[in-house]
C-alpha positions as CSV (number, residue, x, y, z in Angstrom):
1,M,1.0,-8.9,-11.5
2,N,2.4,-11.8,-9.6
3,L,4.2,-11.9,-6.2
4,K,7.6,-11.7,-7.8
5,N,6.5,-8.6,-9.6
6,I,5.3,-7.0,-6.4
7,I,8.7,-7.6,-4.9
8,N,10.5,-6.2,-8.0
9,E,8.3,-3.1,-8.1
10,T,8.9,-2.5,-4.4
11,I,12.6,-2.9,-4.6
12,N,13.1,-0.9,-7.9
13,N,10.5,1.9,-7.3
14,G,10.3,2.1,-3.5
15,G,6.9,0.6,-3.4
16,C,3.7,-0.4,-5.3
17,S,0.0,-0.8,-5.0
18,Y,-1.8,-3.8,-6.3
19,N,-5.5,-4.6,-6.3
20,I,-5.9,-8.3,-6.0
21,T,-9.6,-8.2,-7.0
22,T,-9.3,-6.1,-10.2
23,G,-5.7,-6.6,-11.1
24,D,-5.1,-2.9,-11.2
25,A,-1.6,-1.8,-10.3
26,N,-0.1,1.5,-9.3
27,P,-3.0,3.9,-10.1
28,T,-2.2,7.2,-11.6
29,Y,-5.1,9.1,-10.1
30,G,-6.6,9.6,-6.6
31,F,-5.0,9.1,-3.2
32,M,-3.9,6.0,-1.3
33,V,-4.9,5.8,2.3
34,A,-3.7,3.0,4.6
35,I,-6.1,1.6,7.1
36,H,-5.1,1.3,10.7
37,G,-4.3,-2.2,12.1
38,A,-3.3,-3.9,8.9
39,E,0.3,-2.7,8.8
40,R,3.2,-5.2,8.8
41,S,6.9,-4.2,8.6
42,M,10.2,-6.0,8.2
43,P,13.7,-5.4,7.0
44,V,13.8,-5.1,3.2
45,Q,15.9,-8.3,2.9
46,D,13.2,-10.3,4.6
47,L,10.6,-9.5,1.9
48,S,9.7,-12.6,0.1
49,Q,6.8,-14.2,-2.0
50,Q,5.9,-16.2,1.1
51,V,5.7,-13.1,3.3
52,I,3.4,-11.4,0.7
53,S,1.3,-14.4,0.3
54,D,0.8,-14.8,4.0
55,Y,-0.1,-11.1,4.3
56,I,-2.7,-11.4,1.5
57,F,-4.2,-14.5,3.3
58,D,-4.3,-12.7,6.7
59,N,-6.1,-9.7,5.1
60,A,-8.1,-11.4,2.4
61,L,-11.5,-10.1,3.6
62,I,-10.4,-6.5,3.4
63,L,-8.4,-7.0,0.2
64,A,-11.5,-8.4,-1.5
65,D,-13.1,-4.9,-1.6
66,P,-12.6,-3.5,-5.1
67,V,-11.2,-0.2,-3.8
68,A,-8.7,-1.9,-1.5
69,F,-5.1,-2.3,-2.6
70,L,-2.1,-4.3,-1.2
71,G,0.4,-1.5,-0.6
72,T,4.1,-1.8,-0.2
73,W,6.7,0.9,0.4
74,I,10.3,1.2,1.6
75,N,11.3,3.7,4.2
76,P,14.9,4.6,3.1
77,E,15.6,6.0,6.6
78,N,15.5,2.6,8.3
79,N,15.6,0.2,5.2
80,M,12.3,-1.3,6.4
81,V,9.6,-2.4,4.0
82,Y,6.0,-1.9,5.0
83,L,2.9,-3.8,3.8
84,D,-0.5,-2.4,4.3
85,V,-4.1,-2.3,2.9
86,S,-4.8,1.0,1.3
87,Y,-8.0,2.4,-0.1
88,L,-8.0,4.4,-3.4
89,I,-10.0,7.6,-2.7
90,D,-10.6,10.2,-5.4
91,D,-11.0,13.3,-3.3
92,V,-8.1,14.7,-1.3
93,Q,-10.3,16.1,1.5
94,E,-12.0,12.7,1.9
95,A,-8.6,10.9,1.8
96,T,-7.2,13.2,4.4
97,L,-10.2,12.7,6.7
98,V,-10.0,8.8,6.2
99,G,-6.3,9.0,6.9
100,R,-6.9,10.9,10.2
101,W,-9.5,8.4,11.2
102,N,-7.0,5.6,10.6
103,K,-4.2,7.3,12.5
104,Q,-2.1,7.7,9.4
105,L,0.7,10.3,9.2
106,A,0.4,10.7,5.5
107,I,-1.6,9.8,2.3
108,Y,-0.1,9.2,-1.1
109,D,-1.0,11.3,-4.2
110,N,-0.9,8.9,-7.1
111,N,-1.1,11.5,-9.8
112,N,1.9,13.6,-8.5
113,K,3.7,10.6,-6.9
114,T,4.1,12.5,-3.7
115,T,3.4,12.0,0.0
116,I,1.0,14.4,1.6
117,Y,1.6,14.6,5.4
118,I,-1.6,15.1,7.4
């Protein structure tokens, strides 16, 4: 997946998850949990290849972890796009705990494509 594809996935599907180490995209199992402090947001129209490239550069050490994903999602309530670093965690209880530690409001269930508020 390239940066243009990440933008297209985000715009067309409301978000995406991409592992820059393994090349995996949009897992269909487990739970995505964002880590605190790595979030970046902007209006959807400001999302660009340069913005994503800069974000990856700024978070390269964290994104080098094989279970870390570059995450994007659009909040339709305010038309903002969010970039984050998310970890793929298999167990819902562990994902919920890690989410709470990282001051997250929710985790994402990849299998059911739903948000779980915590």
